[in-house]
N, C-alpha and C positions, 0 to 999 in steps of 0.2 A: 518633701512634697506630700501634701495631704492626699487622702484616699480619693476625694472627689476629682482632683486634677489627674491623678493616675488613671482613674476610670475613664475620664474624657480622652486622655492620650491613647489608651487601649482602644476605645471605641473608634476614634478617627483612624488609627493605624490598621485596625482589623478591617474596616471598610475599604481603605485604600488597598490593602493586601488582597482582599477578595476580588476587587475590580481588576487588579493587576493579573491575578491568576486567570480570570475569565478572558481578558483581552489577550494575554499571552497564549492561552489555549486556542483561541480563535485563530490567531496568526499562525500557530503551529499547524493546525489542521488545514490551513490554506497553503502554507509555504514549506517551512523546514528545509530551505534550499542548501544550508550548510551541513547537512546530515552526513555527507560523504558516502551516501548509499551508492551513488553512481560509480565512484572510484572503487569501492569495495566489490561491487558487482562486476565491474570490468576486470579487475584482478582475478576474481574467482572464475571468470570466463576465459582467461588466458589473453586478455587484451591489456597492453601496457598502458596503465592510466597516466603515467608520467609523460610518455611521448605524446599521448593524446592531449595532455594539458599544454604542452609546449608547442607541438606541431599537429593540430587536429587533422585527421585523415578523412573524417566523415563517417567512420564505422560506428561511432556512438549513436548516430541518428538512425541506423538501420539494424544494429545488432541487439544484444540483450538489454541494452540501456535505452532503447528507443522509447519505451513507455515513459520513462522518467523525463526525458527531454520534451516529449510531445505534450505531457501534462503541463509543464511550465510554459511552453510556447502558447498553448491554448489559453492559459491564464494571463497572457500578455507579459510574462516575466521570463524570457528565454535565458537559459543557463549555459555556462561554460565550465568544463571540468577544470578543477583546481586541486589536483591530488598532491597535497603537500605533506601527507602522512607516509611514514615508512611502511613497507609491505607487512611487517610484523604487526603493525597497528591496524591496518585496514583489515587484516584477517580476523580481528576481534568482532568485526561487523558481519562476517560471513553468514552466521546463522540467520540474521535479519534479512539478508539479501534473498533468501528463499521465499520471502513474502512479496507480493506485488507492492509497489511503492506506496500506493494509497493506504494499505494496511500497515506498512512498515513505519510510516510517519506517525500514525496513531499510536503504535507501540512505543515509538521513541518519545512521544509526548508523555505517555503514562510513566515510562521509565524516568524521564527527567523530573517529573513531579515527585516520584518516589525518592530519587536521589536527593532532591531538595529537602525533603522531610528528614532523611537519614543524615544529611550534612548537619542539620540543626541538632539532631540527637547526639552525633559524634562530637560536635564542637562543645556541647554542654559537658560531655564526659572527658574532654581533653583540655583545650586551651581556655575554656570559659567555666571550668568547674568551680572556681572560687568567686565568680562574678555574681553580684547581687541579682536576684531574680528579675526585678523590674528592668534593670539596665539590659540584661540579656534578652528578655522578651521584646523590648523596644528595638534593639539592634536587629533581631531576627525578623520582626515585622517590617522594619525599614528595608531589609534586604529583599523581601518578597514584593514590597510595594514599589520599589525603585525601577526605573527604566532599564538598567543593565540586566537585572534578572529576567524581567519580562521579555526583553529582546533575546536573551539566551534561549528561553523557551520558544519564542516565536520563530526564530531562524533555525532552530534545531542544532545549536552549537554543542560542543562536547566538554566544556569546562566543568559543568556540574557533574557529569559522568566521571571525569578525571579527578576532580577534587574529592568526590566521595570516596573513590578507591584509595586516594592518598591518605585520607583520614582513617579509613578502614585498616590500611596497612599499619598506620601508627598505633591504632587501638590494639591490633593483634600483636604488634611488637611489644607493647607495654605488658601484654599477657604471655610473653615468651613464646609465641607461635612464630618462630623464625621463618620457616618455610612458607607458610601461608602469607605472612607479612610481606616477604620478598615477592611472591607471586602477585599480590594485590598492588604492590608498588609498581611492578612491571606493567600492569593494566593501566595504572594511572598516567603512564607516559603518553596516552593518546593525545592529550593536549600538552605536548612536551615543552612548548614555549612557557607554559605556566608551571608544570610540575617538575621539569628538570631542575630549575633552581630550588624548588621546594624540597627535592630529594636530598639536597645538601644538609637538610635538618637531620637526616639519618646519620650522616657523617659526624655532625656536631654531637649527636647523642652516642657516638661510638658504636653504632649498630651496623658494622661493616658487612656482616654476613647477609643481612636483609638486602643491603645495597647491591652486593655482588650477585645474589640470586636474581634480583630484578633485571639484570642485564642478560641473563642466559636465554630466556624465551625470545628475546629480540635477535639474538645471534642465530638461533634456530629458525625463527620466522623469516629473517632476511635470506638465509640459505634456501628456505622453501619458496620464497618469492622469486628468487633467481631461477629456481628449477621450473616454476610455473611459467615464467616468461621467457625462459631459455636465454638468460643473460648472466652477467657476472655479478658476484657478491658486491664488489665495489660500486658497480653501476646502481645497485639497489639502494645504496647510501647516497650516491652523488645525485641521482635524478630527482628524488624528492626535495633535496636541498636546492636544486635549480629552480624548481617550481616555487619553493618558499622565497627564494631570493627575488623572484619576479614580483612578489607581493610586498617586498620590504618597505616600500614607500607608501603603502595604502592603509596604514594604521591610523590611529587617532592622535595620540600625543607621545608615542614612543620615539625612541632615538631615530629609527629608520624613517618615520613620518616627518620628524623635524628636519632631517637632513635630505629629504626628498628621495630617499632610497639610495643614497650615496654608498658606494662600495666600502669606503673606509668606516662607515658606521658599524660594520661587522667587527672591526678591530676594537671599537669601544665596548661592544657587547662581550667580546671574549675577555677583555681586560677586567670588566666588572665581574664576570663569572669567575675568573681566577681569584680576584680579591675576596669574593664571597666564599670560595672554596678554602682559601687560607684562613679566613675567619672561622669557618666551620671546625677547623683543627685547633685553632688557637684560643677561641673564646672559653672562658672558665665556665664551670657548671652553674646552673641556676639562672641562666639568661634565656630560657626556653621561649617564652612569649616574645621577648624583644627580638631574638634572632628570627623566629618564625615570621613575625610581622615585617621585619626588614626584607626577608626573602620575597614575601608577597609584593611589597611596595616596589622593590627593584624589578621583579619579574614583569610587572605591568608596563614598564618602560624600556626594558632591555631589548625586547624583540617585538615583532608585530602583534599588536592587540587593538581591538576595536572597543568601543565603550561597553559593549555587552559583557566584557570580562571584568568590568569594574565593580561588579557585585562583590568581588573579593575584598573591597575596602572594608566590608563588615567583619569577615574573619580577622583581618589585620588589626581591628580594634583591640584585640587581646593585648598586643604589645603596646598599643597607644595608651590603654588604661594603665598598664604597668608603668610606663614612662611618666605618665602624669602623676602617679602616686608618689614619685620621688621628688616632686617639686613642691614649693610652698603653695599656699592657697591661691595666691594671685597667678602664679605660673601655671598651676593646674587648670584654672579657669581659662586662661589664654590658650593653653594647649588643647583643651577640650573644645573650646570655641572654634579654633582653627580647623580641627578635624570635622566638627559639625558642619562648618562652611563647605569643606571639601566634599563631604557626603551629599549635602543638600544640592550643591551645584551639579555634581555628576549624576545624581539620582533623579533630579526633578527639573533643573534649570535648562540643561543642554537640550532636552527634548523640545522645549518651547522654541528654541532657535534652530532646530533641525540640524544640529551639529555643523553649523556654518564655520568657515575658516576663522572668523573673528571670535566666535564662542569657544572654539577649541583652543585658540591662542590664550584666551583668558583662563580656561580650564587648565592648560599646561602650566601657566604661571602660578596658579594656586597650588597645583600638584607638586611641582618641583620645589617651590618654596617650603611647602610642608615636609617634603621628603628630606630636604636639607635640615630643617628644624628637627625632624625625628632622628636623623643620623647623629646630629649634635647631641641630642638628649640621650641617645643610646650609648654613645661614646663616653659621655659623662658618667653613665650608670654602670659601666663595666666593672669598676672597682667597688661599686656600692653594693651592699647586701640586698638580696632579692626580698621584696615585700612578702 
């Protein structure tokens, strides 16, 4: 590709990314409804956020969270508490809950923008360190320009937060900072539907100490949550899962969404997680990118996820590029074309159709076909030398 074409590509993507940042920031300053500020504030105030999610008593409208709910009601977007995070995770937000919500969501927007920049930096130093500069830059600009990232920012989700701390944990682990790595991995579990599968990468790399350390703060935090709410340790695990199970059928193309939230879909998720865990122990060395990308692609459909989490298709490109490098020229083009179609559809086409049932069905078909294609290529490459 000549320089003129590359400059044109950069110009278009930089413009699209800039517009995406502006629109995402505008939406975040107006909403950020998924921030979980209300659940964290309730827990800090001694109100059980899980019981209020399942059986609202009305205390949220008059207690310390009244300002949060009144702001959204006045904006014509009334909210319902959905505390699907464990108490040890909600405690991570305690410092921010000392700010009024209007200021807290501004801070969260700033943090998410910082996390996005740092994710790009850490990806370059880890899974994309050997990727051609032009390809890497295009991928990162696509990530920022796409609807999923913009919606992440706009609704105040936690995937950017969690993925940054996962990459930071990995970066620290590479530098033998075992304790700090384990603690950062612990923080990354805030979006556990995404990062719990990714944590298997530490088992694959035989970094067991970091993995064990990452669990300790949550055991302590769960005990602390039980003490704050005057309930049992087991209840502090069971209640968040009850809230999560109530949302199981509300994703976009994940297994729970496709089955309408059927109880048996959990069995499929558990089986997949067990298979991935076995793979983490059995895979030979040198399959870092392939396994990392497999974990991402599987995590997006194993449990509840909305389209805003599909910005993770860009980090997953690390393994896709590696898989393509093992194919002939024709196979490489077909593979790259299939992934480009997947990204284009989820990043730009779905928005046009407002994520209707038909457009999501088409997206699911494209995604699952590519996932099978990727698994097949990854299996073929297990015995192949890494590029």
